[in-house]
Structure formats: C-alpha cells, structure tokens
gemmi code that builds the backbone of each chain (N, CA, C; Angstrom):
import gemmi

chains = {
    "A": [
        ("ASP", (-5.967, 12.394, 11.510), (-5.174, 11.365, 10.842), (-3.678, 11.683, 10.932)),
        ("ILE", (-2.870, 10.648, 10.954), (-1.424, 10.810, 10.991), (-0.929, 11.137, 9.581)),
        ("GLN", (-0.127, 12.175, 9.473), (0.447, 12.563, 8.185), (1.878, 12.042, 8.096)),
        ("MET", (2.255, 11.555, 6.918), (3.597, 11.046, 6.674), (4.261, 11.898, 5.604)),
        ("THR", (5.449, 12.394, 5.891), (6.156, 13.274, 4.966), (7.509, 12.686, 4.628)),
        ("GLN", (7.742, 12.424, 3.335), (9.009, 11.884, 2.877), (9.882, 12.968, 2.284)),
        ("SER", (11.186, 12.785, 2.404), (12.136, 13.659, 1.724), (13.399, 12.874, 1.381)),
        ("PRO", (14.020, 13.198, 0.219), (13.510, 14.158, -0.764), (12.404, 13.540, -1.611)),
        ("SER", (11.806, 14.326, -2.495), (10.790, 13.790, -3.416), (11.451, 13.021, -4.542)),
        ("THR", (12.635, 13.490, -4.935), (13.417, 12.831, -5.975), (14.866, 12.829, -5.557)),
        ("VAL", (15.552, 11.735, -5.855), (16.984, 11.662, -5.587), (17.652, 10.986, -6.779)),
        ("SER", (18.781, 11.527, -7.178), (19.554, 10.972, -8.279), (20.933, 10.597, -7.742)),
        ("ALA", (21.340, 9.349, -7.972), (22.610, 8.887, -7.433), (23.249, 7.892, -8.400)),
        ("SER", (24.511, 7.623, -8.168), (25.268, 6.723, -9.041), (25.376, 5.340, -8.425)),
        ("VAL", (25.602, 4.362, -9.281), (25.806, 2.997, -8.813), (26.951, 2.983, -7.792)),
        ("GLY", (26.719, 2.318, -6.667), (27.701, 2.259, -5.600), (27.517, 3.291, -4.515)),
        ("ASP", (26.720, 4.327, -4.775), (26.486, 5.372, -3.789), (25.638, 4.848, -2.630)),
        ("ARG", (25.747, 5.559, -1.519), (24.874, 5.330, -0.369), (23.735, 6.343, -0.461)),
        ("VAL", (22.501, 5.852, -0.346), (21.325, 6.711, -0.487), (20.475, 6.599, 0.776)),
        ("THR", (20.009, 7.738, 1.257), (19.148, 7.764, 2.440), (17.870, 8.539, 2.140)),
        ("ILE", (16.742, 7.940, 2.506), (15.424, 8.568, 2.353), (14.834, 8.703, 3.754)),
        ("THR", (14.232, 9.855, 4.017), (13.670, 10.129, 5.340), (12.153, 10.170, 5.290)),
        ("CYS", (11.548, 9.697, 6.361), (10.087, 9.716, 6.507), (9.770, 10.237, 7.902)),
        ("ARG", (8.919, 11.254, 7.980), (8.535, 11.830, 9.270), (7.042, 11.700, 9.481)),
        ("ALA", (6.668, 11.296, 10.691), (5.261, 11.164, 11.058), (4.826, 12.389, 11.851)),
        ("SER", (3.564, 12.765, 11.698), (3.048, 13.952, 12.376), (2.840, 13.714, 13.878)),
        ("GLN", (2.851, 12.451, 14.289), (2.823, 12.104, 15.709), (3.515, 10.761, 15.868)),
        ("SER", (3.812, 10.405, 17.097), (4.563, 9.171, 17.315), (3.798, 7.944, 16.833)),
        ("ILE", (4.520, 7.083, 16.097), (3.945, 5.819, 15.638), (4.768, 4.631, 16.150)),
        ("SER", (5.525, 4.876, 17.221), (6.407, 3.834, 17.761), (7.290, 3.311, 16.624)),
        ("SER", (7.255, 2.012, 16.360), (8.036, 1.454, 15.245), (7.144, 0.873, 14.158)),
        ("TRP", (5.875, 1.313, 14.147), (4.896, 0.759, 13.200), (5.017, 1.428, 11.841)),
        ("LEU", (6.133, 1.159, 11.179), (6.415, 1.761, 9.883), (6.955, 0.719, 8.916)),
        ("ALA", (6.466, 0.789, 7.685), (6.935, -0.098, 6.620), (7.456, 0.735, 5.453)),
        ("TRP", (8.341, 0.119, 4.689), (8.863, 0.709, 3.443), (8.538, -0.226, 2.284)),
        ("TYR", (8.095, 0.362, 1.166), (7.766, -0.385, -0.044), (8.524, 0.204, -1.224)),
        ("GLN", (8.823, -0.671, -2.190), (9.456, -0.255, -3.439), (8.479, -0.519, -4.572)),
        ("GLN", (8.291, 0.457, -5.456), (7.413, 0.271, -6.606), (8.134, 0.638, -7.897)),
        ("LYS", (8.113, -0.288, -8.831), (8.658, -0.030, -10.161), (7.509, 0.271, -11.107)),
        ("PRO", (7.771, 1.027, -12.189), (6.686, 1.470, -13.079), (5.838, 0.316, -13.584)),
        ("GLY", (4.517, 0.488, -13.468), (3.575, -0.500, -13.972), (3.420, -1.735, -13.102)),
        ("LYS", (4.074, -1.743, -11.950), (4.023, -2.910, -11.069), (3.418, -2.558, -9.725)),
        ("ALA", (2.946, -3.581, -9.015), (2.500, -3.371, -7.644), (3.702, -3.144, -6.743)),
        ("PRO", (3.506, -2.393, -5.672), (4.607, -2.222, -4.712), (5.028, -3.550, -4.102)),
        ("LYS", (6.236, -3.510, -3.520), (6.809, -4.699, -2.874), (7.318, -4.293, -1.496)),
        ("LEU", (7.031, -5.126, -0.505), (7.480, -4.832, 0.862), (8.985, -5.011, 0.980)),
        ("LEU", (9.654, -4.005, 1.547), (11.084, -4.094, 1.821), (11.354, -4.301, 3.311)),
        ("ILE", (10.743, -3.461, 4.133), (11.039, -3.408, 5.564), (9.744, -3.184, 6.333)),
        ("HIS", (9.608, -3.856, 7.476), (8.489, -3.585, 8.365), (8.987, -3.419, 9.786)),
        ("LYS", (8.118, -2.922, 10.635), (8.469, -2.578, 12.010), (9.749, -1.742, 12.043)),
        ("ALA", (9.823, -0.816, 11.134), (10.875, 0.193, 11.004), (12.226, -0.346, 10.557)),
        ("SER", (12.605, -1.553, 11.006), (13.968, -2.014, 10.723), (14.077, -3.495, 10.382)),
        ("THR", (12.954, -4.211, 10.301), (12.990, -5.647, 10.008), (12.958, -5.862, 8.505)),
        ("LEU", (14.012, -6.451, 7.982), (14.120, -6.694, 6.547), (13.240, -7.875, 6.158)),
        ("GLU", (12.405, -7.657, 5.145), (11.553, -8.736, 4.654), (12.426, -9.824, 4.029)),
        ("SER", (11.985, -11.063, 4.174), (12.722, -12.188, 3.610), (12.926, -12.014, 2.106)),
        ("GLY", (14.146, -12.246, 1.646), (14.431, -12.158, 0.227), (14.890, -10.787, -0.251)),
        ("VAL", (14.776, -9.781, 0.606), (15.208, -8.432, 0.230), (16.712, -8.310, 0.448)),
        ("PRO", (17.434, -7.762, -0.532), (18.898, -7.661, -0.384), (19.315, -6.892, 0.868)),
        ("SER", (20.425, -7.310, 1.443), (20.880, -6.731, 2.705), (21.414, -5.307, 2.550)),
        ("ARG", (21.552, -4.821, 1.331), (21.963, -3.423, 1.152), (20.860, -2.448, 1.586)),
        ("PHE", (19.629, -2.959, 1.718), (18.530, -2.136, 2.226), (18.476, -2.255, 3.758)),
        ("SER", (18.303, -1.140, 4.421), (18.137, -1.158, 5.871), (17.239, -0.004, 6.300)),
        ("GLY", (16.580, -0.189, 7.427), (15.708, 0.841, 7.970), (16.040, 1.113, 9.417)),
        ("SER", (15.758, 2.335, 9.839), (16.002, 2.694, 11.234), (15.006, 3.760, 11.661)),
        ("GLY", (14.979, 4.006, 12.962), (14.136, 5.066, 13.506), (13.030, 4.546, 14.397)),
        ("SER", (12.418, 5.468, 15.102), (11.254, 5.171, 15.929), (10.614, 6.502, 16.318)),
        ("GLY", (9.370, 6.427, 16.759), (8.676, 7.659, 17.142), (8.155, 8.397, 15.929)),
        ("THR", (8.850, 9.455, 15.532), (8.373, 10.253, 14.407), (9.351, 10.341, 13.251)),
        ("GLU", (10.568, 9.870, 13.413), (11.552, 10.009, 12.342), (12.174, 8.668, 11.970)),
        ("PHE", (12.170, 8.405, 10.660), (12.601, 7.115, 10.143), (13.455, 7.324, 8.902)),
        ("THR", (14.342, 6.359, 8.644), (15.146, 6.419, 7.432), (15.206, 5.057, 6.759)),
        ("LEU", (15.262, 5.110, 5.437), (15.567, 3.953, 4.602), (16.914, 4.231, 3.973)),
        ("THR", (17.838, 3.290, 4.106), (19.175, 3.453, 3.542), (19.477, 2.320, 2.577)),
        ("ILE", (20.017, 2.694, 1.427), (20.566, 1.727, 0.479), (22.067, 1.916, 0.546)),
        ("SER", (22.789, 0.896, 0.982), (24.210, 1.084, 1.304), (25.081, 1.221, 0.063)),
        ("SER", (24.735, 0.508, -1.001), (25.524, 0.548, -2.236), (24.550, 0.375, -3.395)),
        ("LEU", (24.206, 1.484, -4.013), (23.137, 1.513, -5.015), (23.449, 0.610, -6.204)),
        ("GLN", (22.443, -0.157, -6.624), (22.551, -1.027, -7.790), (21.601, -0.538, -8.887)),
        ("PRO", (21.893, -0.861, -10.140), (21.025, -0.393, -11.257), (19.562, -0.811, -11.077)),
        ("ASP", (19.330, -1.976, -10.485), (17.973, -2.480, -10.306), (17.190, -1.719, -9.244)),
        ("ASP", (17.829, -0.830, -8.504), (17.159, -0.116, -7.422), (16.358, 1.099, -7.893)),
        ("SER", (16.436, 1.419, -9.177), (15.653, 2.521, -9.712), (14.163, 2.237, -9.508)),
        ("ALA", (13.479, 3.105, -8.762), (12.089, 2.845, -8.369), (11.580, 4.034, -7.562)),
        ("THR", (10.306, 3.951, -7.172), (9.750, 4.905, -6.215), (9.561, 4.175, -4.883)),
        ("PHE", (9.939, 4.820, -3.812), (9.880, 4.226, -2.475), (8.842, 4.969, -1.639)),
        ("TYR", (8.037, 4.192, -0.906), (6.996, 4.756, -0.049), (7.158, 4.253, 1.386)),
        ("CYS", (6.969, 5.139, 2.341), (6.819, 4.705, 3.720), (5.319, 4.645, 4.031)),
        ("GLN", (4.960, 3.882, 5.040), (3.563, 3.755, 5.454), (3.512, 3.505, 6.951)),
        ("GLN", (2.638, 4.238, 7.622), (2.439, 3.980, 9.050), (1.261, 3.025, 9.234)),
        ("TYR", (1.379, 2.126, 10.195), (0.252, 1.250, 10.525), (0.024, 1.239, 12.035)),
        ("ASP", (0.279, 2.395, 12.623), (0.002, 2.553, 14.050), (-1.492, 2.691, 14.307)),
        ("SER", (-2.168, 3.376, 13.385), (-3.612, 3.566, 13.547), (-4.243, 3.758, 12.184)),
        ("TYR", (-5.529, 3.398, 12.090), (-6.256, 3.669, 10.858), (-6.464, 5.167, 10.755)),
        ("SER", (-6.344, 5.798, 9.621), (-6.017, 5.210, 8.342), (-4.532, 4.957, 8.188)),
        ("TYR", (-4.209, 3.974, 7.398), (-2.824, 3.554, 7.204), (-2.149, 4.459, 6.175)),
        ("THR", (-1.777, 5.640, 6.578), (-1.293, 6.632, 5.626), (0.087, 6.313, 5.068)),
        ("PHE", (0.231, 6.668, 3.786), (1.501, 6.535, 3.089), (2.176, 7.897, 2.967)),
        ("GLY", (3.493, 7.878, 2.851), (4.204, 9.073, 2.431), (3.924, 9.317, 0.956)),
        ("GLN", (4.344, 10.489, 0.472), (4.021, 10.856, -0.914), (4.938, 10.192, -1.927)),
        ("GLY", (5.990, 9.519, -1.459), (6.887, 8.795, -2.349), (8.188, 9.527, -2.621)),
        ("THR", (9.239, 8.755, -2.849), (10.551, 9.283, -3.251), (10.991, 8.521, -4.488)),
        ("LYS", (11.182, 9.259, -5.566), (11.617, 8.645, -6.817), (13.138, 8.603, -6.845)),
        ("LEU", (13.689, 7.412, -7.006), (15.133, 7.220, -7.046), (15.578, 6.972, -8.477)),
        ("GLU", (16.444, 7.849, -8.968), (16.960, 7.730, -10.325), (18.441, 7.375, -10.277)),
        ("ILE", (18.850, 6.539, -11.201), (20.250, 6.153, -11.309), (20.925, 7.049, -12.346)),
        ("LYS", (22.011, 7.715, -11.959), (22.721, 8.584, -12.911), (23.422, 7.765, -13.992)),
    ],
    "B": [
        ("GLU", (2.462, -20.327, -2.043), (2.701, -18.957, -2.466), (1.388, -18.172, -2.436)),
        ("VAL", (1.429, -16.995, -1.824), (0.247, -16.139, -1.768), (-0.062, -15.589, -3.159)),
        ("GLN", (-1.329, -15.697, -3.549), (-1.778, -15.085, -4.808), (-3.052, -14.297, -4.552)),
        ("LEU", (-3.096, -13.082, -5.078), (-4.270, -12.209, -4.980), (-4.615, -11.753, -6.393)),
        ("LEU", (-5.804, -12.119, -6.848), (-6.216, -11.790, -8.221), (-7.363, -10.790, -8.180)),
        ("ASP", (-7.028, -9.537, -8.501), (-8.028, -8.460, -8.513), (-8.806, -8.500, -9.821)),
        ("SER", (-10.085, -8.158, -9.737), (-10.894, -8.051, -10.953), (-12.066, -7.102, -10.704)),
        ("GLY", (-12.759, -6.755, -11.799), (-13.971, -5.964, -11.671), (-13.844, -4.512, -12.076)),
        ("GLY", (-12.629, -4.075, -12.376), (-12.452, -2.687, -12.790), (-13.030, -2.421, -14.161)),
        ("GLY", (-13.108, -1.146, -14.521), (-13.634, -0.764, -15.829), (-13.991, 0.699, -15.862)),
        ("LEU", (-14.679, 1.074, -16.944), (-15.120, 2.454, -17.144), (-16.542, 2.615, -16.620)),
        ("VAL", (-16.761, 3.627, -15.802), (-18.083, 3.872, -15.242), (-18.336, 5.376, -15.228)),
        ("GLN", (-19.588, 5.754, -15.397), (-19.939, 7.178, -15.398), (-19.982, 7.721, -13.965)),
        ("PRO", (-19.748, 9.023, -13.832), (-19.893, 9.634, -12.491), (-21.273, 9.355, -11.916)),
        ("GLY", (-21.283, 9.008, -10.634), (-22.526, 8.647, -9.970), (-22.857, 7.167, -10.049)),
        ("GLY", (-22.108, 6.430, -10.856), (-22.354, 5.006, -11.039), (-21.746, 4.143, -9.955)),
        ("SER", (-21.899, 2.840, -10.148), (-21.411, 1.861, -9.159), (-20.555, 0.808, -9.838)),
        ("LEU", (-19.722, 0.190, -9.025), (-18.843, -0.876, -9.507), (-18.508, -1.762, -8.316)),
        ("ARG", (-18.327, -3.048, -8.570), (-17.944, -3.967, -7.492), (-16.643, -4.657, -7.868)),
        ("LEU", (-15.627, -4.447, -7.050), (-14.350, -5.108, -7.251), (-14.312, -6.412, -6.462)),
        ("SER", (-13.586, -7.377, -7.017), (-13.391, -8.654, -6.329), (-11.907, -8.976, -6.259)),
        ("CYS", (-11.559, -9.798, -5.286), (-10.174, -10.244, -5.144), (-10.203, -11.695, -4.682)),
        ("SER", (-9.709, -12.579, -5.535), (-9.671, -13.995, -5.205), (-8.312, -14.332, -4.606)),
        ("ALA", (-8.326, -14.904, -3.402), (-7.095, -15.157, -2.669), (-6.785, -16.647, -2.600)),
        ("SER", (-5.501, -16.974, -2.618), (-5.068, -18.361, -2.459), (-3.671, -18.397, -1.870)),
        ("GLY", (-3.294, -19.567, -1.354), (-1.943, -19.745, -0.836), (-1.786, -19.448, 0.642)),
        ("PHE", (-2.891, -19.103, 1.314), (-2.834, -18.848, 2.754), (-4.237, -19.069, 3.341)),
        ("THR", (-4.310, -19.158, 4.653), (-5.605, -19.338, 5.322), (-6.308, -17.988, 5.401)),
        ("PHE", (-7.214, -17.776, 4.480), (-7.818, -16.457, 4.238), (-8.425, -15.845, 5.497)),
        ("THR", (-9.136, -16.640, 6.275), (-9.866, -16.119, 7.423), (-8.945, -15.630, 8.540)),
        ("ASN", (-7.680, -15.991, 8.485), (-6.741, -15.615, 9.542), (-6.121, -14.234, 9.355)),
        ("PHE", (-6.441, -13.562, 8.243), (-5.752, -12.322, 7.926), (-6.705, -11.206, 7.533)),
        ("ALA", (-6.388, -10.002, 8.022), (-7.093, -8.819, 7.566), (-6.722, -8.543, 6.112)),
        ("MET", (-7.660, -7.946, 5.403), (-7.451, -7.587, 4.004), (-7.776, -6.110, 3.815)),
        ("THR", (-7.187, -5.536, 2.809), (-7.255, -4.090, 2.606), (-7.303, -3.769, 1.118)),
        ("TRP", (-7.936, -2.657, 0.791), (-7.843, -2.080, -0.556), (-7.000, -0.809, -0.472)),
        ("VAL", (-6.055, -0.712, -1.401), (-5.203, 0.472, -1.556), (-5.364, 0.936, -3.002)),
        ("ARG", (-5.416, 2.233, -3.227), (-5.556, 2.720, -4.601), (-4.450, 3.683, -4.957)),
        ("GLN", (-4.279, 3.851, -6.277), (-3.244, 4.740, -6.790), (-3.780, 5.434, -8.032)),
        ("ALA", (-4.038, 6.730, -7.918), (-4.487, 7.514, -9.053), (-3.350, 7.608, -10.071)),
        ("PRO", (-3.675, 7.813, -11.341), (-2.637, 7.865, -12.384), (-1.544, 8.881, -12.056)),
        ("GLY", (-0.298, 8.413, -12.022), (0.833, 9.287, -11.755), (0.968, 9.769, -10.324)),
        ("GLU", (0.142, 9.229, -9.432), (0.138, 9.694, -8.046), (0.651, 8.619, -7.086)),
        ("GLY", (0.594, 8.939, -5.788), (1.060, 8.016, -4.769), (-0.015, 7.036, -4.327)),
        ("LEU", (0.287, 6.311, -3.284), (-0.598, 5.276, -2.768), (-1.541, 5.856, -1.717)),
        ("GLU", (-2.779, 5.372, -1.730), (-3.789, 5.832, -0.766), (-4.517, 4.629, -0.185)),
        ("TRP", (-4.483, 4.497, 1.132), (-5.255, 3.469, 1.820), (-6.735, 3.779, 1.681)),
        ("VAL", (-7.550, 2.747, 1.340), (-8.978, 2.933, 1.109), (-9.809, 2.319, 2.239)),
        ("SER", (-9.578, 1.028, 2.534), (-10.431, 0.345, 3.492), (-9.781, -0.945, 3.954)),
        ("THR", (-10.102, -1.347, 5.190), (-9.584, -2.585, 5.767), (-10.717, -3.355, 6.429)),
        ("ILE", (-10.642, -4.676, 6.362), (-11.597, -5.553, 7.037), (-10.813, -6.624, 7.779)),
        ("ASN", (-11.236, -6.958, 8.994), (-10.479, -7.947, 9.748), (-10.805, -9.367, 9.251)),
        ("GLY", (-10.186, -10.341, 9.872), (-10.223, -11.699, 9.348), (-11.610, -12.322, 9.234)),
        ("VAL", (-12.475, -12.014, 10.189), (-13.825, -12.609, 10.143), (-14.854, -11.626, 9.600)),
        ("GLY", (-14.414, -10.443, 9.268), (-15.325, -9.468, 8.677), (-16.113, -8.653, 9.677)),
        ("GLY", (-15.777, -8.785, 10.957), (-16.545, -8.090, 11.972), (-16.182, -6.628, 12.173)),
        ("ARG", (-15.003, -6.233, 11.731), (-14.565, -4.848, 11.891), (-14.116, -4.305, 10.535)),
        ("THR", (-14.607, -3.131, 10.197), (-14.239, -2.487, 8.947), (-13.823, -1.040, 9.207)),
        ("TYR", (-12.947, -0.550, 8.353), (-12.413, 0.807, 8.497), (-12.341, 1.432, 7.105)),
        ("TYR", (-12.591, 2.742, 7.051), (-12.626, 3.426, 5.763), (-11.882, 4.752, 5.819)),
        ("ALA", (-11.269, 5.115, 4.694), (-10.735, 6.463, 4.543), (-11.890, 7.446, 4.475)),
        ("ASP", (-11.678, 8.646, 4.979), (-12.735, 9.657, 4.951), (-13.220, 9.924, 3.526)),
        ("SER", (-12.314, 9.794, 2.563), (-12.648, 10.103, 1.168), (-13.661, 9.137, 0.569)),
        ("VAL", (-13.852, 7.970, 1.180), (-14.780, 6.980, 0.609), (-15.885, 6.576, 1.590)),
        ("LYS", (-15.802, 7.058, 2.819), (-16.769, 6.671, 3.839), (-18.182, 7.033, 3.398)),
        ("GLY", (-19.094, 6.082, 3.549), (-20.478, 6.297, 3.154), (-20.765, 5.962, 1.697)),
        ("ARG", (-19.712, 5.765, 0.896), (-19.908, 5.446, -0.522), (-19.390, 4.043, -0.861)),
        ("PHE", (-18.323, 3.615, -0.188), (-17.724, 2.304, -0.455), (-18.031, 1.363, 0.705)),
        ("THR", (-18.152, 0.072, 0.375), (-18.349, -0.958, 1.395), (-17.403, -2.126, 1.131)),
        ("ILE", (-16.600, -2.449, 2.121), (-15.702, -3.601, 2.021), (-16.388, -4.804, 2.660)),
        ("SER", (-16.204, -5.973, 2.048), (-16.768, -7.192, 2.619), (-15.909, -8.367, 2.175)),
        ("ARG", (-16.185, -9.513, 2.759), (-15.431, -10.713, 2.397), (-16.328, -11.928, 2.524)),
        ("ASP", (-16.039, -12.939, 1.683), (-16.713, -14.228, 1.764), (-15.628, -15.260, 2.070)),
        ("ASN", (-15.493, -15.611, 3.325), (-14.413, -16.504, 3.727), (-14.606, -17.931, 3.202)),
        ("SER", (-15.838, -18.289, 2.850), (-16.076, -19.627, 2.297), (-15.542, -19.728, 0.874)),
        ("LYS", (-15.365, -18.558, 0.232), (-14.881, -18.532, -1.159), (-13.530, -17.826, -1.285)),
        ("ASN", (-12.917, -17.489, -0.146), (-11.609, -16.811, -0.152), (-11.622, -15.576, -1.059)),
        ("THR", (-12.648, -14.786, -0.919), (-12.823, -13.633, -1.810), (-13.112, -12.361, -1.018)),
        ("LEU", (-12.456, -11.294, -1.444), (-12.627, -9.951, -0.877), (-13.382, -9.107, -1.899)),
        ("PHE", (-14.213, -8.194, -1.399), (-15.000, -7.338, -2.287), (-14.849, -5.873, -1.890)),
        ("LEU", (-15.087, -5.005, -2.867), (-15.235, -3.578, -2.593), (-16.394, -3.080, -3.459)),
        ("GLN", (-17.504, -2.769, -2.800), (-18.650, -2.184, -3.495), (-18.475, -0.673, -3.498)),
        ("MET", (-18.432, -0.106, -4.693), (-18.194, 1.333, -4.833), (-19.425, 1.990, -5.443)),
        ("ASN", (-20.055, 2.874, -4.698), (-21.237, 3.605, -5.163), (-20.940, 5.091, -5.267)),
        ("SER", (-21.821, 5.806, -5.947), (-21.688, 7.266, -6.092), (-20.276, 7.649, -6.515)),
        ("LEU", (-19.779, 6.987, -7.533), (-18.396, 7.195, -7.947), (-18.178, 8.586, -8.516)),
        ("ARG", (-16.975, 9.091, -8.248), (-16.563, 10.432, -8.673), (-15.315, 10.324, -9.539)),
        ("ALA", (-15.046, 11.378, -10.287), (-13.847, 11.386, -11.137), (-12.586, 11.133, -10.306)),
        ("GLU", (-12.563, 11.649, -9.093), (-11.376, 11.498, -8.247), (-11.193, 10.085, -7.690)),
        ("ASP", (-12.152, 9.202, -7.959), (-11.987, 7.793, -7.584), (-11.231, 7.009, -8.660)),
        ("THR", (-10.950, 7.644, -9.788), (-10.192, 7.002, -10.856), (-8.813, 6.600, -10.340)),
        ("ALA", (-8.500, 5.308, -10.434), (-7.247, 4.806, -9.880), (-7.097, 3.323, -10.190)),
        ("VAL", (-5.891, 2.828, -10.001), (-5.673, 1.386, -9.913), (-5.956, 0.984, -8.466)),
        ("TYR", (-6.803, -0.019, -8.301), (-7.157, -0.506, -6.968), (-6.436, -1.832, -6.722)),
        ("TYR", (-5.681, -1.869, -5.629), (-4.948, -3.068, -5.251), (-5.613, -3.746, -4.058)),
        ("CYS", (-5.812, -5.027, -4.181), (-6.185, -5.871, -3.049), (-4.883, -6.270, -2.353)),
        ("VAL", (-4.831, -6.104, -1.029), (-3.595, -6.432, -0.314), (-3.917, -7.208, 0.947)),
        ("LYS", (-2.984, -8.030, 1.350), (-3.094, -8.847, 2.551), (-2.260, -8.213, 3.672)),
        ("LEU", (-2.842, -8.111, 4.834), (-2.093, -7.612, 5.977), (-1.412, -8.755, 6.707)),
        ("TRP", (-0.491, -8.407, 7.570), (0.369, -9.353, 8.262), (-0.367, -10.185, 9.290)),
        ("SER", (-1.483, -9.652, 9.840), (-2.155, -10.383, 10.909), (-3.674, -10.326, 10.768)),
        ("PHE", (-4.367, -10.812, 11.757), (-5.825, -10.932, 11.743), (-6.524, -9.574, 11.658)),
        ("SER", (-5.920, -8.539, 12.276), (-6.673, -7.289, 12.359), (-5.890, -6.043, 11.939)),
        ("TYR", (-4.567, -6.115, 11.857), (-3.801, -4.914, 11.519), (-2.428, -5.326, 11.002)),
        ("GLY", (-1.585, -4.333, 10.729), (-0.198, -4.647, 10.383), (0.212, -4.155, 9.020)),
        ("HIS", (1.451, -4.433, 8.677), (1.970, -4.018, 7.386), (1.385, -4.892, 6.281)),
        ("ILE", (1.553, -4.425, 5.048), (1.085, -5.155, 3.877), (2.186, -6.115, 3.454)),
        ("ASP", (1.886, -7.423, 3.413), (2.938, -8.340, 3.009), (2.715, -8.970, 1.635)),
        ("SER", (1.532, -8.732, 1.040), (1.289, -9.232, -0.319), (0.337, -8.290, -1.042)),
        ("TRP", (0.566, -8.131, -2.346), (-0.233, -7.235, -3.185), (-0.813, -8.004, -4.369)),
        ("GLY", (-2.034, -7.641, -4.755), (-2.565, -8.104, -6.021), (-1.945, -7.323, -7.159)),
        ("GLN", (-2.348, -7.655, -8.382), (-1.769, -6.983, -9.554), (-2.451, -5.655, -9.843)),
        ("GLY", (-3.611, -5.428, -9.228), (-4.332, -4.178, -9.412), (-5.367, -4.264, -10.516)),
        ("THR", (-6.439, -3.501, -10.354), (-7.474, -3.400, -11.373), (-7.829, -1.920, -11.533)),
        ("LEU", (-7.917, -1.469, -12.785), (-8.093, -0.052, -13.078), (-9.564, 0.328, -13.094)),
        ("VAL", (-9.905, 1.349, -12.329), (-11.241, 1.922, -12.326), (-11.149, 3.323, -12.921)),
        ("THR", (-11.938, 3.573, -13.950), (-11.958, 4.888, -14.589), (-13.364, 5.452, -14.478)),
        ("VAL", (-13.488, 6.613, -13.850), (-14.778, 7.268, -13.690), (-14.800, 8.474, -14.617)),
        ("SER", (-15.609, 8.364, -15.660), (-15.625, 9.423, -16.668), (-16.903, 9.331, -17.485)),
        ("SER", (-17.380, 10.484, -17.956), (-18.547, 10.490, -18.821), (-18.144, 10.461, -20.293)),
    ],
}
model = gemmi.Model(1)
for chain_id, residues in chains.items():
    chain = gemmi.Chain(chain_id)
    for i, (resn, *xyz) in enumerate(residues, 1):
        res = gemmi.Residue()
        res.name, res.seqid = resn, gemmi.SeqId(i, " ")
        for name, pos in zip(("N", "CA", "C"), xyz):
            atom = gemmi.Atom()
            atom.name, atom.element = name, gemmi.Element(name[0])
            atom.pos, atom.b_iso = gemmi.Position(*pos), 0.0
            res.add_atom(atom)
        chain.add_residue(res)
    model.add_chain(chain)
structure = gemmi.Structure()
structure.add_model(model)
structure.setup_entities()
C-alpha cells in the first residue's frame, strides 16, 4: 500500500501569515492527490484535487502544488476561519490512503 | 445539490454485526463510485471500501477484508456496508462519500457520518 506522510503534525500561525503543509507519498502517485479540510465535529470538505485544481467555491488563498511523491498545500494569507485539520489523500491506487493530518491553530 | 444521509450506526458487542445505509440524492447515483471512510475518535481518516457505479467491482482495506461487505441498490439510490465480526478497533464515525467518477477519483461529497461503537 502507498503510505502518505504529512508534515508538520501541528502548525500555529497568525492571521495574515503564509502557511505551507507538505505531503509525501511512499511511491509516485503522479498528480492523483486531494486535500481536505475538517473542522471539529464536521465531515471533511474537499479543497483541492489533482494536486493543484481548486474545488469550486474554495477561496483562492488556498493552493496546491507538486507531483510524483511530494506535494504542498499553501494558504497565502491565513484567516481566522481556516483553523482546522487538513488531510491529504492519494487516489492513484486502492487503498485510497490518507495522510495522518495537520492541525492548524490560529495564534 | 448532492445529499448523502448516513444511518444505521449504534452500539454493538464485539463479534456482532451492523448494517450501515446511505441514502443518496441530487445526482445520478449509478454514474458514480461510492466509498465508506471511517474516523476513530480523535484519530485521522481511514479508507474502508469502494464500489463502482454498477456494483461490479469492490475494494476493501486489509483491516476489514473478509468481515465487511459493501453493496448498493441503484434502484433505491442507496449504499450499504454490512459489518460482521466487529472489533473494538472498528469503533469510529463512518462516512458515506461520493467519488468523482464511475470507478475512482477524489471524494467530492461527504455524508454527515454515523457513529459505530463496538463495546461490551
């Protein structure tokens, strides 16, 4: 199975900061990577698919990049509403493994 | 608007069985693969099982293979997960999710989740 590793596990930043989360795959997954945001007690929400395609309705401050084994999610200017846990997920092959999550805290 | 309504969760003893259901609306159900994803309390997300649009192909995580069965009734726009031989480690919120295409892809819609607790 393909393993997905996110870093950092937790990040604390201030409103207006630029935040970057990294996701690494144990083998190449081309661009078959999605990012999800989950707030406490809620179902996750799709932010980005195919590594860099922004889902409709998602603010443009979110962006994704990468291919192969290394990917990043960037929030260009952090907003108070962005406090959440973020997960990457590969869908190159079954099983559709998720990263362990990155908790984003607002200072 | 896509809607996925999960149901069927509850408290069950170890070794017991439970059947989850997911009622779908707002899209042509048979055209899309469906998946169950679970999340143990305080933990991350875990892919459980996927079924393609017509139900001809199914896939399972090693952790549930041989114990869980995914199925769908396209005439009723409903997805199922039959869970047998349940273990404490199966305790989680189970989400019904819709994939982007007929057989694979990213998750573009999530149900609200249904809690399964395996405990004596």
